[in-house]
Backbone as CSV, one residue per row, in Angstrom:
resi,resn,N_x,N_y,N_z,CA_x,CA_y,CA_z,C_x,C_y,C_z
1,MET,42.120,-13.587,-53.393,42.684,-13.067,-52.167,41.903,-11.853,-51.670
2,ILE,41.569,-10.949,-52.585,40.824,-9.752,-52.192,39.434,-10.132,-51.699
3,ARG,38.822,-11.103,-52.358,37.490,-11.536,-51.942,37.525,-12.106,-50.522
4,LEU,38.565,-12.851,-50.202,38.702,-13.408,-48.865,38.851,-12.288,-47.833
5,ASN,39.613,-11.260,-48.159,39.767,-10.119,-47.251,38.437,-9.422,-47.020
6,ILE,37.665,-9.270,-48.077,36.361,-8.610,-47.954,35.421,-9.439,-47.085
7,GLU,35.459,-10.750,-47.246,34.614,-11.611,-46.420,34.991,-11.510,-44.939
8,TRP,36.297,-11.436,-44.648,36.713,-11.276,-43.266,36.303,-9.920,-42.719
9,GLU,36.347,-8.897,-43.552,35.875,-7.573,-43.128,34.391,-7.637,-42.772
10,GLN,33.618,-8.356,-43.561,32.182,-8.496,-43.288,31.946,-9.221,-41.970
11,VAL,32.703,-10.290,-41.721,32.566,-11.036,-40.477,32.879,-10.134,-39.292
12,ARG,33.941,-9.381,-39.406,34.351,-8.494,-38.311,33.309,-7.407,-38.087
13,TYR,32.758,-6.857,-39.160,31.738,-5.822,-39.048,30.470,-6.364,-38.382
14,LEU,30.032,-7.536,-38.813,28.834,-8.133,-38.218,29.054,-8.471,-36.743
15,ALA,30.229,-8.971,-36.409,30.529,-9.282,-35.009,30.490,-8.015,-34.159
16,SER,31.033,-6.932,-34.677,30.999,-5.686,-33.907,29.578,-5.168,-33.752
17,MET,28.754,-5.366,-34.773,27.349,-4.957,-34.661,26.644,-5.753,-33.566
18,LEU,26.873,-7.061,-33.529,26.246,-7.889,-32.496,26.710,-7.484,-31.096
19,ILE,27.972,-7.185,-30.958,28.488,-6.753,-29.656,27.889,-5.405,-29.275
20,ASN,27.850,-4.469,-30.215,27.397,-3.112,-29.913,25.906,-3.034,-29.633
21,VAL,25.128,-3.956,-30.167,23.688,-3.968,-29.875,23.447,-4.326,-28.418
22,ASN,24.325,-5.121,-27.864,24.111,-5.632,-26.514,24.884,-4.896,-25.421
23,VAL,25.535,-3.775,-25.733,26.249,-3.048,-24.688,25.302,-2.111,-23.958
24,GLY,25.633,-1.837,-22.711,24.795,-0.971,-21.903,25.089,0.499,-22.105
25,LYS,26.361,0.829,-22.312,26.765,2.224,-22.446,27.454,2.430,-23.788
26,LYS,27.337,3.639,-24.297,27.952,3.950,-25.583,29.476,3.853,-25.508
27,ALA,30.032,4.108,-24.344,31.479,4.041,-24.186,32.003,2.614,-24.313
28,GLN,31.125,1.624,-24.169,31.537,0.228,-24.269,31.502,-0.294,-25.706
29,MET,31.033,0.521,-26.625,30.938,0.080,-28.017,32.326,-0.178,-28.596
30,VAL,32.397,-1.130,-29.519,33.658,-1.564,-30.103,33.661,-1.250,-31.592
31,GLN,34.767,-0.712,-32.072,34.916,-0.503,-33.510,35.380,-1.808,-34.142
32,PRO,34.968,-2.074,-35.382,35.325,-3.348,-36.016,36.826,-3.622,-36.049
33,ASP,37.633,-2.619,-36.294,39.078,-2.874,-36.392,39.725,-3.128,-35.035
34,LYS,38.991,-2.916,-33.946,39.526,-3.188,-32.613,39.223,-4.619,-32.151
35,LEU,38.344,-5.329,-32.840,37.993,-6.692,-32.431,39.150,-7.657,-32.607
36,PHE,39.614,-7.789,-33.834,40.776,-8.634,-34.115,41.457,-8.101,-35.354
37,PRO,42.788,-8.174,-35.378,43.528,-7.590,-36.504,43.422,-8.441,-37.767
38,LEU,43.395,-7.772,-38.899,43.433,-8.415,-40.209,44.656,-7.895,-40.960
39,PRO,45.157,-8.660,-41.913,46.362,-8.218,-42.638,46.197,-6.866,-43.335
40,GLN,45.006,-6.547,-43.794,44.812,-5.286,-44.517,44.698,-4.083,-43.593
41,ASP,44.745,-4.281,-42.290,44.660,-3.166,-41.347,45.869,-2.237,-41.419
42,VAL,46.983,-2.705,-41.919,48.165,-1.853,-42.006,47.961,-0.716,-43.007
43,TYR,46.985,-0.837,-43.886,46.724,0.188,-44.897,45.700,1.226,-44.452
44,LEU,45.158,1.108,-43.237,44.118,2.027,-42.776,44.646,3.430,-42.509
45,GLU,45.863,3.556,-42.018,46.483,4.841,-41.713,45.620,5.687,-40.778
46,ARG,45.291,5.138,-39.641,44.471,5.840,-38.647,45.248,7.011,-38.053
47,GLY,44.557,8.136,-37.841,45.159,9.297,-37.221,45.954,10.185,-38.156
48,LYS,46.167,9.755,-39.362,46.928,10.542,-40.326,45.971,11.503,-41.034
49,PRO,46.333,12.781,-41.161,45.442,13.711,-41.852,45.240,13.299,-43.307
50,ARG,44.031,13.451,-43.788,43.711,13.018,-45.147,44.179,14.010,-46.197
51,SER,44.334,15.258,-45.810,44.827,16.261,-46.756,45.623,17.318,-45.992
52,THR,46.421,18.047,-46.731,47.196,19.124,-46.116,46.366,20.405,-46.121
53,LYS,46.832,21.397,-45.416,46.122,22.678,-45.365,46.095,23.318,-46.751
54,GLU,47.186,23.178,-47.508,47.234,23.744,-48.862,46.223,23.067,-49.782
55,GLN,46.094,21.745,-49.666,45.111,21.034,-50.473,43.695,21.474,-50.112
56,PHE,43.448,21.681,-48.816,42.130,22.126,-48.386,41.827,23.520,-48.927
57,GLU,42.781,24.420,-48.837,42.582,25.783,-49.328,42.319,25.791,-50.834
58,ALA,43.046,24.965,-51.604,42.832,24.871,-53.048,41.430,24.342,-53.348
59,PHE,40.995,23.346,-52.596,39.650,22.795,-52.790,38.590,23.829,-52.449
60,LYS,38.800,24.551,-51.348,37.833,25.577,-50.938,37.728,26.674,-51.997
61,ALA,38.847,27.060,-52.588,38.828,28.078,-53.639,38.044,27.593,-54.852
62,ARG,38.209,26.325,-55.199,37.449,25.765,-56.332,35.953,25.760,-56.046
63,VAL,35.580,25.381,-54.826,34.161,25.349,-54.457,33.585,26.754,-54.462
64,ASP,34.324,27.718,-53.911,33.857,29.104,-53.900,33.689,29.641,-55.321
65,ALA,34.592,29.259,-56.228,34.487,29.702,-57.617,33.247,29.111,-58.271
66,ILE,32.958,27.867,-57.994,31.762,27.234,-58.557,30.508,27.881,-57.993
67,ASP,30.503,28.172,-56.686,29.353,28.832,-56.068,29.147,30.211,-56.676
68,ALA,30.221,30.946,-56.907,30.105,32.283,-57.503,29.572,32.185,-58.935
69,GLU,29.998,31.168,-59.640,29.543,30.945,-61.028,28.045,30.640,-61.039
70,LYS,27.577,29.840,-60.106,26.158,29.505,-60.038,25.321,30.718,-59.623
71,GLY,25.892,31.567,-58.792,25.192,32.749,-58.331,24.934,33.759,-59.449
72,LYS,25.807,33.783,-60.474,25.640,34.703,-61.589,24.490,34.303,-62.497
73,GLY,24.360,32.994,-62.713,23.402,32.491,-63.687,22.066,32.370,-63.141
């Protein structure tokens, strides 16, 4: 079942590439998920933030700590 979904994703991606190569303006370009719906599209969660502000701040603190550690050595 998963393999079939992946094959349909490939078909949709290739179709969008063929369409986008032949458009005149960039505004006419089509995203693959806009061509035709697939059952796995419900899991895309478009427009939803990927992380919260607190998660971002925690990640930034970890990166800054690693950078400071590298700066010492």
